[in-house]
Wavefront OBJ file of the C-alpha trace (Angstrom):
o trace
v 123.579 47.158 24.623
v 124.781 44.848 26.979
v 126.823 43.417 23.557
v 127.467 46.626 22.326
v 128.703 48.039 25.875
v 131.850 45.397 25.192
v 133.330 48.331 23.124
v 134.140 50.204 26.642
v 136.476 47.438 27.691
v 138.278 47.279 24.424
v 138.486 50.780 23.391
v 139.044 53.243 26.695
v 137.519 56.170 24.713
v 134.047 54.827 23.788
v 131.551 56.701 25.890
v 128.002 55.322 27.290
v 126.137 58.080 24.727
v 128.364 56.395 21.664
v 127.019 52.803 23.246
v 123.739 54.371 22.998
v 124.038 55.422 19.225
v 125.746 52.032 18.242
v 122.774 50.505 19.676
v 120.185 52.561 18.398
v 121.679 51.940 14.419
v 121.786 48.305 15.063
v 118.056 48.423 16.323
v 117.098 50.220 13.263
v 118.853 47.678 10.828
v 117.489 44.600 12.640
v 113.982 45.702 12.376
v 114.347 46.807 8.969
v 115.558 43.582 7.570
v 112.682 41.473 10.032
v 110.438 41.579 6.697
v 112.800 39.066 5.063
v 111.801 36.185 7.610
v 113.522 34.053 9.210
v 114.204 31.460 6.251
v 116.277 33.813 4.169
v 119.056 33.869 7.344
v 118.593 30.481 8.894
v 121.519 28.988 7.343
v 123.996 31.565 9.203
v 121.877 31.594 12.504
v 122.410 28.169 13.395
v 126.334 28.177 13.152
v 126.775 31.702 14.848
v 124.502 30.783 17.610
v 126.788 27.608 17.975
v 129.975 29.377 17.772
v 128.584 31.598 20.217
v 127.811 29.204 23.135
v 131.105 27.089 22.308
v 132.847 30.389 23.214
v 131.014 30.925 26.461
v 132.102 27.574 27.444
v 135.548 27.562 26.312
v 135.836 31.194 28.058
v 134.456 29.604 31.032
v 136.839 26.634 30.757
v 139.918 29.014 30.717
v 139.007 31.448 33.554
v 138.184 28.081 35.937
v 141.454 26.794 35.348
v 143.566 30.712 35.774
v 141.758 31.819 38.424
v 139.471 29.937 41.295
v 138.179 26.476 39.965
v 136.758 26.233 44.150
v 133.677 27.970 42.898
v 132.361 24.831 41.484
v 131.447 24.508 45.087
v 128.376 26.828 44.242
v 126.535 23.622 43.616
v 125.742 22.931 47.217
v 122.754 24.697 48.263
v 123.981 25.090 51.503
v 125.942 28.282 50.274
v 122.655 29.834 48.870
v 121.454 29.261 53.012
v 124.634 30.952 54.215
v 124.396 33.732 51.759
v 120.952 34.608 52.934
v 122.409 34.468 56.399
v 124.870 36.858 55.798
v 123.215 39.284 53.961
v 119.792 39.206 55.028
v 117.710 41.583 53.080
v 120.193 42.727 50.475
v 120.144 38.715 49.426
v 116.566 38.918 48.810
v 117.196 42.210 46.632
v 119.820 40.091 44.437
v 117.385 37.603 43.800
v 115.674 39.702 40.573
v 119.398 40.227 39.112
v 120.054 36.285 39.516
v 116.728 36.045 37.313
v 118.369 37.365 34.300
v 120.730 34.339 33.601
v 117.688 32.906 32.225
v 116.268 35.375 30.033
v 115.252 34.324 26.697
v 114.054 31.155 27.967
v 110.071 32.781 27.711
v 110.361 32.743 23.789
v 110.920 28.820 23.840
v 106.985 27.944 23.276
v 106.469 30.804 20.903
v 109.146 29.447 18.860
v 107.626 25.987 18.477
v 106.620 27.048 15.296
v 109.728 27.401 13.991
v 111.215 24.348 15.557
v 110.120 21.032 17.166
v 110.062 20.300 20.733
v 112.390 17.574 20.331
v 114.894 19.729 18.573
v 114.478 22.336 21.662
v 114.604 19.832 24.132
v 117.902 18.523 22.810
v 119.594 21.669 22.008
v 118.445 23.163 25.628
v 119.742 20.156 27.598
v 123.152 19.244 25.894
v 124.189 22.769 24.459
v 122.598 25.755 25.907
v 122.480 24.858 29.515
v 126.047 23.096 29.889
v 127.685 26.078 28.004
v 125.726 28.915 30.075
v 126.806 26.988 33.133
v 130.525 27.164 32.336
v 130.091 30.570 30.801
v 128.760 31.929 34.737
v 130.993 29.647 36.507
v 134.236 30.986 34.664
v 132.950 35.201 35.514
v 132.585 34.019 39.200
v 135.940 32.464 39.015
v 137.219 35.643 37.193
v 135.623 38.090 39.912
v 137.051 36.365 43.075
v 140.376 37.338 41.675
v 139.266 40.580 40.430
v 136.835 42.030 42.590
v 137.929 46.111 41.825
v 135.856 47.592 38.883
v 135.221 44.415 37.336
v 131.293 44.472 38.228
v 130.135 46.377 35.475
v 131.588 44.014 32.543
v 132.819 40.841 34.048
v 132.276 38.687 30.689
v 134.204 41.003 28.603
v 136.955 41.752 31.113
v 137.243 37.942 31.793
v 137.992 37.469 27.824
v 141.804 36.550 27.069
v 142.906 39.595 25.219
v 143.915 37.661 22.040
v 140.614 36.711 21.033
v 138.575 39.646 22.602
v 137.776 41.345 19.232
v 136.498 37.859 17.468
v 134.440 37.171 20.742
v 133.189 40.809 20.748
v 132.001 40.774 17.323
v 130.430 37.028 17.877
v 128.781 38.600 20.909
v 127.191 41.336 19.019
v 125.420 38.575 16.224
v 124.309 36.638 18.898
v 122.830 39.446 20.568
v 121.086 40.253 17.111
v 119.854 36.834 16.442
v 118.551 36.689 20.020
v 116.876 40.274 19.727
v 115.485 38.930 16.066
v 114.004 35.829 17.882
v 112.123 37.685 20.412
v 110.434 39.459 18.029
v 109.402 36.649 15.790
v 107.882 35.380 19.092
v 105.900 38.634 19.421
v 104.486 37.879 15.872
v 103.421 34.605 16.993
v 101.878 35.508 20.214
v 99.978 38.488 18.626
v 98.805 36.207 15.821
v 97.298 33.726 18.143
v 95.807 36.264 20.178
v 93.980 37.760 17.037
v 92.864 34.416 16.124
v 91.155 34.052 19.551
v 89.555 37.619 19.090
v 91.547 39.017 21.561
v 93.434 41.434 19.649
v 92.602 43.586 16.625
v 93.009 42.247 13.517
v 96.540 43.219 11.648
v 98.121 42.577 8.455
v 100.111 39.445 8.820
v 102.436 38.355 6.166
v 103.641 34.993 5.572
v 107.133 34.521 5.425
v 107.363 30.959 4.330
v 105.198 28.449 2.231
v 106.451 25.863 4.576
v 105.747 26.374 8.015
v 102.539 28.487 8.437
v 104.319 29.874 11.873
v 106.952 32.130 10.323
v 105.262 35.373 9.661
v 105.711 39.139 9.979
v 103.306 41.701 11.165
v 104.599 45.274 9.909
v 102.515 47.495 12.743
v 104.049 45.495 15.354
v 107.365 45.153 13.903
v 107.513 49.348 13.706
v 106.072 49.740 16.735
v 108.560 47.381 18.604
v 111.221 49.402 16.982
v 109.616 53.009 18.309
v 109.185 50.936 21.478
v 113.072 49.754 21.624
v 114.652 53.278 20.523
v 112.592 55.140 22.943
v 113.280 52.604 26.039
v 117.190 52.841 24.771
v 117.545 56.230 24.766
v 115.778 56.764 28.095
v 116.981 53.801 29.959
v 120.697 53.983 28.811
v 121.537 52.259 32.251
v 121.772 48.359 31.844
v 120.562 48.075 35.521
v 117.279 49.777 34.466
v 116.496 47.692 31.485
v 117.379 44.370 33.568
v 115.066 45.144 36.400
v 112.051 45.932 33.612
v 112.871 42.929 31.736
v 112.850 40.726 35.022
v 109.289 41.769 35.191
v 108.293 40.295 32.084
v 110.341 37.388 32.486
v 108.824 36.374 35.808
v 105.051 37.428 34.598
v 105.474 34.815 31.678
v 107.078 32.506 33.942
v 103.979 32.900 36.473
v 101.450 32.562 33.823
v 102.762 29.078 32.329
v 102.515 27.927 35.724
v 98.952 28.801 35.847
v 98.141 27.673 32.725
v 99.527 24.338 32.850
v 97.884 23.977 36.432
v 94.988 24.341 34.370
v 95.435 21.946 31.684
v 96.465 19.470 34.672
v 93.037 19.712 36.373
v 91.142 19.890 33.056
v 92.978 17.983 30.600
v 95.463 15.850 31.994
v 92.924 15.082 35.096
v 95.932 14.581 37.578
v 95.699 13.588 41.073
v 94.676 16.791 43.172
v 97.873 16.179 45.470
v 100.234 16.193 42.467
v 98.746 19.447 40.895
v 98.766 21.200 44.456
v 102.535 20.220 44.852
v 103.504 21.029 41.596
v 101.638 24.830 42.234
v 103.394 25.341 45.799
v 106.714 24.711 44.254
v 106.889 26.260 41.145
v 104.308 29.384 41.950
v 105.995 29.754 45.426
v 109.585 29.958 43.851
v 108.491 32.384 40.920
v 106.544 34.459 43.493
v 109.483 34.911 45.706
v 111.406 36.188 42.490
v 108.744 38.317 41.929
v 108.937 40.188 45.099
v 112.134 40.867 44.993
v 111.718 42.710 41.559
v 109.042 44.235 42.453
v 110.927 46.170 45.166
v 113.114 47.717 42.237
v 109.605 48.839 40.273
v 111.006 52.613 40.592
v 114.274 51.784 38.971
v 112.618 51.191 35.687
v 110.100 48.340 36.054
v 107.087 50.514 36.052
v 107.473 51.008 32.270
v 106.738 47.021 31.675
v 104.063 47.450 34.264
v 102.225 50.231 32.455
v 102.711 48.861 29.035
v 101.203 45.394 30.169
v 98.172 47.609 31.507
v 97.828 48.624 28.349
v 97.905 45.819 26.182
v 95.476 44.121 28.602
v 93.123 47.055 28.387
v 93.412 46.943 24.551
v 92.830 43.154 24.276
v 90.147 43.231 27.027
v 88.005 45.843 25.084
v 88.644 44.154 21.654
v 87.304 40.975 22.694
v 84.523 42.225 24.704
v 83.519 44.434 22.269
v 83.702 41.653 19.455
v 82.032 38.955 21.475
v 78.917 41.233 22.295
v 78.700 42.270 18.279
v 78.795 38.703 17.148
v 76.177 37.450 19.868
v 73.982 40.295 18.908
v 74.414 39.528 15.135
v 73.363 35.885 16.145
v 70.429 36.868 18.232
v 69.098 39.438 15.573
v 69.606 37.424 12.211
v 66.407 37.260 10.671
v 64.138 33.831 11.388
v 63.027 31.633 8.602
v 59.470 32.046 9.605
v 59.781 35.843 8.551
v 61.666 34.720 5.233
v 58.454 32.783 4.346
v 55.858 35.194 5.063
v 57.651 38.202 3.075
v 57.792 35.266 -0.076
v 60.099 34.782 -2.479
v 60.103 38.221 -3.702
v 61.342 39.607 -0.425
v 58.863 42.015 -0.249
v 60.609 44.164 -3.126
v 61.585 44.053 -6.745
v 63.947 40.969 -7.769
v 66.305 42.906 -10.686
v 68.285 40.494 -12.467
v 71.684 39.932 -11.533
v 73.819 38.218 -8.392
v 74.267 40.141 -5.574
v 77.384 38.733 -3.329
v 76.639 40.004 0.306
v 79.707 39.659 2.639
v 79.053 39.254 6.212
v 81.102 37.344 9.134
v 78.349 35.480 10.337
v 78.499 31.924 8.956
v 75.301 30.507 9.636
v 71.590 31.915 9.002
v 70.651 35.382 7.445
v 71.896 38.106 8.376
v 70.226 40.974 10.164
v 71.969 43.332 7.484
v 70.162 41.700 4.982
v 66.841 42.980 5.991
v 68.417 46.242 6.457
v 69.315 45.800 2.579
v 65.769 45.040 1.365
v 64.299 47.597 3.422
v 66.890 50.390 2.550
v 67.261 49.477 -1.251
v 64.357 49.841 -3.970
v 65.264 46.506 -4.957
v 67.304 43.514 -4.487
v 69.091 41.132 -7.243
v 67.183 38.037 -8.569
v 69.868 35.701 -6.837
v 71.654 36.419 -3.552
v 74.714 34.581 -2.207
v 75.778 35.304 1.602
v 79.314 35.338 1.305
v 81.455 34.513 4.444
v 85.152 34.685 4.500
v 87.100 32.269 6.345
v 90.647 31.517 6.582
v 91.922 28.034 7.374
v 95.507 26.787 8.708
v 96.697 25.410 5.605
v 99.092 26.985 2.657
v 97.012 26.954 -0.122
v 93.192 25.941 -0.470
v 92.705 24.093 -3.856
v 90.249 26.177 -6.074
v 87.606 23.195 -6.470
v 87.647 23.533 -2.642
v 87.469 26.971 -2.271
v 83.527 27.514 -2.017
v 81.140 25.454 0.200
v 77.766 26.147 -0.650
v 74.267 25.259 0.422
v 70.752 26.843 0.356
v 69.423 29.126 2.685
v 65.527 29.588 2.137
v 63.396 27.540 -0.265
v 64.471 27.169 -4.130
v 62.470 29.766 -5.576
v 64.086 32.140 -3.171
v 67.345 31.927 -5.006
v 69.220 32.615 -1.889
v 72.301 30.838 -0.951
v 75.076 30.247 1.577
v 78.907 30.448 0.591
v 81.713 30.077 2.790
v 85.091 30.954 0.923
v 88.069 29.459 2.525
v 91.410 30.689 1.917
v 94.919 29.297 2.960
v 97.447 31.363 4.582
v 99.451 31.896 1.444
v 96.673 31.933 -1.299
v 96.626 35.448 -3.217
v 93.162 37.026 -2.205
v 93.500 39.900 -4.336
v 92.873 37.829 -7.586
v 90.746 39.072 -10.371
v 86.952 39.753 -9.877
v 86.101 38.099 -12.891
v 87.953 34.612 -12.331
v 86.596 34.722 -8.829
v 83.036 35.197 -10.124
v 83.576 32.495 -12.591
v 84.906 30.044 -10.107
v 81.919 30.888 -7.833
v 79.458 30.318 -10.186
v 80.952 27.261 -11.417
v 80.824 26.104 -7.811
v 77.346 26.826 -7.340
v 76.392 25.000 -10.277
v 78.003 21.761 -8.916
v 75.565 22.310 -5.753
v 72.791 22.291 -8.133
v 73.376 19.307 -10.042
v 74.392 17.456 -6.557
v 70.885 18.171 -5.172
v 69.096 17.129 -8.520
v 71.427 13.647 -8.424
v 70.419 13.465 -4.787
v 66.805 13.915 -5.540
v 66.887 11.010 -8.244
v 68.969 9.117 -5.796
v 65.973 9.904 -3.035
v 62.852 9.646 -4.636
v 60.890 8.199 -1.938
v 63.032 10.318 0.469
v 61.497 12.865 3.601
v 60.733 16.387 2.978
v 63.702 18.432 2.195
v 64.812 20.944 4.706
v 64.198 24.251 3.805
v 66.291 26.080 5.982
v 70.468 25.585 6.562
v 69.328 25.908 10.597
v 67.553 22.897 10.322
v 70.185 20.776 9.152
v 70.964 18.041 11.833
v 74.655 17.259 10.065
v 75.871 20.902 9.689
v 79.436 20.864 10.720
v 80.536 24.175 10.943
v 82.035 25.086 14.099
v 81.987 28.900 15.535
v 83.564 30.458 18.352
v 81.156 32.700 20.507
v 83.401 35.418 19.440
v 82.883 34.208 15.732
v 86.449 34.104 15.386
v 87.322 30.321 14.941
v 88.305 29.646 11.197
v 87.848 25.677 11.554
v 84.803 24.256 9.274
v 83.299 21.125 9.902
v 83.642 19.921 5.841
v 86.989 18.077 5.477
v 88.999 20.687 3.728
v 91.234 18.547 1.223
v 88.979 15.786 0.787
v 86.695 14.819 -2.340
v 82.804 14.563 -1.888
v 81.907 11.005 -2.152
v 78.360 9.998 -2.718
v 75.889 11.039 -0.534
v 78.102 11.226 2.708
v 78.934 14.887 1.792
v 75.447 16.024 0.548
v 74.150 19.439 0.910
v 71.158 20.235 2.770
v 68.348 20.632 -0.082
v 65.715 22.959 -0.218
v 62.116 22.398 -0.518
v 60.668 22.401 -3.978
v 57.382 23.665 -4.732
v 56.739 22.921 -8.660
v 53.228 22.559 -10.510
v 52.784 19.005 -11.032
v 50.477 17.380 -13.529
v 47.581 16.045 -11.721
v 47.509 13.152 -13.400
v 51.529 12.575 -12.666
v 52.479 10.235 -9.766
v 53.894 12.018 -6.257
v 57.449 11.805 -6.853
v 58.697 13.659 -10.348
v 59.738 11.863 -13.068
v 63.220 11.583 -14.160
v 62.725 14.170 -17.115
v 60.855 16.806 -14.890
v 63.921 16.640 -12.735
v 66.233 17.480 -15.747
v 64.078 20.283 -16.675
v 63.909 21.555 -13.366
v 67.713 21.285 -13.112
v 68.271 23.094 -16.540
v 65.873 26.034 -15.916
v 67.737 26.778 -12.237
v 71.145 26.506 -14.477
v 69.735 28.768 -17.136
v 68.274 31.295 -14.613
v 71.818 31.150 -12.851
v 73.555 32.141 -16.207
v 71.300 34.724 -16.975
v 71.728 36.321 -13.441
v 75.545 36.060 -14.116
v 75.054 37.786 -17.573
v 73.141 40.763 -16.082
v 75.555 41.469 -13.610
v 77.598 40.962 -10.466
v 77.607 43.551 -7.551
v 79.147 43.360 -4.134
v 77.061 44.173 -1.296
v 79.229 44.988 1.861
v 77.559 45.159 4.931
v 79.392 46.958 7.743
v 77.635 46.309 11.319
v 78.685 48.550 14.092
v 77.601 48.375 17.943
v 76.834 51.344 20.548
v 75.765 51.436 23.844
v 72.033 51.971 24.544
v 71.229 55.333 26.419
v 70.280 53.801 29.400
v 73.603 51.993 29.561
v 76.271 52.494 32.692
v 79.040 55.307 31.654
v 81.525 52.540 31.496
v 80.174 50.751 28.970
v 79.352 53.885 26.872
v 82.929 54.890 27.049
v 84.139 51.251 26.209
v 81.737 50.547 23.388
v 81.090 53.894 21.864
v 84.776 55.270 21.925
v 87.580 52.921 22.530
v 86.167 49.781 21.008
v 85.269 51.995 17.848
v 88.423 53.327 17.891
v 90.190 50.057 17.370
v 87.297 48.476 14.921
v 87.690 51.729 12.825
v 91.413 51.319 12.530
v 92.195 47.656 12.690
v 91.945 45.490 9.590
v 88.671 44.482 8.172
v 87.923 40.963 7.517
v 87.617 41.713 3.458
v 90.283 43.980 3.362
v 91.980 41.458 0.870
v 89.000 41.044 -1.736
v 89.935 42.696 -4.731
v 86.662 44.522 -5.673
v 85.807 47.139 -8.427
v 84.263 50.043 -6.983
v 82.075 50.247 -9.988
v 80.170 46.859 -8.521
v 80.255 47.806 -5.024
v 77.564 48.803 -2.571
v 78.279 49.136 0.877
v 75.502 49.499 3.749
v 75.980 50.000 7.102
v 73.967 48.890 10.147
v 74.104 49.904 13.979
v 73.450 47.437 16.582
v 71.952 49.403 20.150
v 73.448 46.971 22.744
l 1 2 3 4 5 6 7 8 9 10 11 12 13 14 15 16 17 18 19 20 21 22 23 24 25 26 27 28 29 30 31 32 33 34 35 36 37 38 39 40 41 42 43 44 45 46 47 48 49 50 51 52 53 54 55 56 57 58 59 60 61 62 63 64 65 66 67 68 69 70 71 72 73 74 75 76 77 78 79 80 81 82 83 84 85 86 87 88 89 90 91 92 93 94 95 96 97 98 99 100 101 102 103 104 105 106 107 108 109 110 111 112 113 114 115 116 117 118 119 120 121 122 123 124 125 126 127 128 129 130 131 132 133 134 135 136 137 138 139 140 141 142 143 144 145 146 147 148 149 150 151 152 153 154 155 156 157 158 159 160 161 162 163 164 165 166 167 168 169 170 171 172 173 174 175 176 177 178 179 180 181 182 183 184 185 186 187 188 189 190 191 192 193 194 195 196 197 198 199 200 201 202 203 204 205 206 207 208 209 210 211 212 213 214 215 216 217 218 219 220 221 222 223 224 225 226 227 228 229 230 231 232 233 234 235 236 237 238 239 240 241 242 243 244 245 246 247 248 249 250 251 252 253 254 255 256 257 258 259 260 261 262 263 264 265 266 267 268 269 270 271 272 273 274 275 276 277 278 279 280 281 282 283 284 285 286 287 288 289 290 291 292 293 294 295 296 297 298 299 300 301 302 303 304 305 306 307 308 309 310 311 312 313 314 315 316 317 318 319 320 321 322 323 324 325 326 327 328 329 330 331 332 333 334 335 336 337 338 339 340 341 342 343 344 345 346 347 348 349 350 351 352 353 354 355 356 357 358 359 360 361 362 363 364 365 366 367 368 369 370 371 372 373 374 375 376 377 378 379 380 381 382 383 384 385 386 387 388 389 390 391 392 393 394 395 396 397 398 399 400 401 402 403 404 405 406 407 408 409 410 411 412 413 414 415 416 417 418 419 420 421 422 423 424 425 426 427 428 429 430 431 432 433 434 435 436 437 438 439 440 441 442 443 444 445 446 447 448 449 450 451 452 453 454 455 456 457 458 459 460 461 462 463 464 465 466 467 468 469 470 471 472 473 474 475 476 477 478 479 480 481 482 483 484 485 486 487 488 489 490 491 492 493 494 495 496 497 498 499 500 501 502 503 504 505 506 507 508 509 510 511 512 513 514 515 516 517 518 519 520 521 522 523 524 525 526 527 528 529 530 531 532 533 534 535 536 537 538 539 540 541 542 543 544 545 546 547 548 549 550 551 552 553 554 555 556 557 558 559 560 561 562 563 564 565 566 567 568 569 570 571 572 573 574 575 576 577 578 579 580 581 582 583 584 585 586 587 588 589 590 591 592 593 594 595 596 597 598
């Protein structure tokens, strides 16, 4: 709106309503092209911004020479003291407006996924800062000689008439680029929050094969468009929008200071005197500005405060519910002693075939599996617990897609599979190709186990559960949202260093045979198990989707019931499920839900 507002200087007939309508048009175009990514327009962004900053510097130098170069004395800090002495409370009110000269700087950290730290440092120090200083000094010089009516659009009024229209054009282009940068920074923050389990899962589209940070989130994009249109149409005053922006700007600055302080204490372990000096100086300065901005809360800033409260409530409810659900699933997973008691038939009929049970639990036997075997009249002769995890690489090679291990003794035919996908992997692949690749990976596990047994003929007793594996390196956050896995992602299995935990083997041995099986017996056992897997594959593969929900117990507090039973349930129902990208044929699909009372 500030860039389009320059039309009122060049064309006297333009009114504020026309400025609003043109701004709305630009906003619709801006958010409509957001899906094409940054790399598509990257070649034009750099030159356009360079011309814009050079224009600021050139116009500033022109005004300094033409009007009043004495404004350079403003670098003397004595003048700010004299200003406060003359104006008292009014000077304090003006601090909020002074802050707007730094708007956009809060996007620096979110934009680290697009640019390196060194490039941002060099650009800000040697281009952005000098050009902005010259631009503001030039406007100050212009205002000293043109006080009447120039306070609304000092920048456009200070432009020489011969270059007004080119500068107006480049100003609008720069405004569009800056708005686009803020939108992509929002995408980055939402994705990071989602990875930390602090925001509901949303559809994320990666627009670059080289940089994983270049993303597009359709829901957030259109939500921001609607929010911007409502804000522009309801707050047509630049001052009101500026007040709201000041609240957001200072909120980011204060939060950054607090987080850096925590890093200084816990990570860098600096001297407490240095940390306290840092906090007192920066946080004190920011709180002073913040107090000035809060005074104008009735002039538009309240919108940002309400929006911040809503976002905080959504993030807190999602994090609280997700953590509670994951902890409940971990707590109620089936104990291995129970699995041994019910036997290899799992207390039901084992029908020929393979069942792929999808669940978010990356370790142990999920409680919902017990729900399956008690609800269904039969269970498949081979069951694989599949957990989808996303890793921060573009593409995971197919030979490293699946990470297998046994869950129970060999006769149970239960396996754990962690399927790893990169952010550019196509997950809606043909289900037959997916099944074939999964079976091939499982056969590799069986062969590795056979080779390991031959090498360790006099080894220790095999572990009969994945929980007993001392070298399990799967890393899981308390909320279950961490996607990093312990097995080196792009490394080949070498020798026994990457061996998978083996299940205990109960086979009938000839009384005259030695304690350790012969090589021929091992080969026979291997071929028998491989044949069993192939036969199960020929009988069919069924996808078993387990949906676990939580509800507050009847004796819970009212607030907990409200949060879990209504707010979190609503968010979970409308968020993107972890298996949303799977291409599962409906004829091979069984879904079973389970509710945990927490």
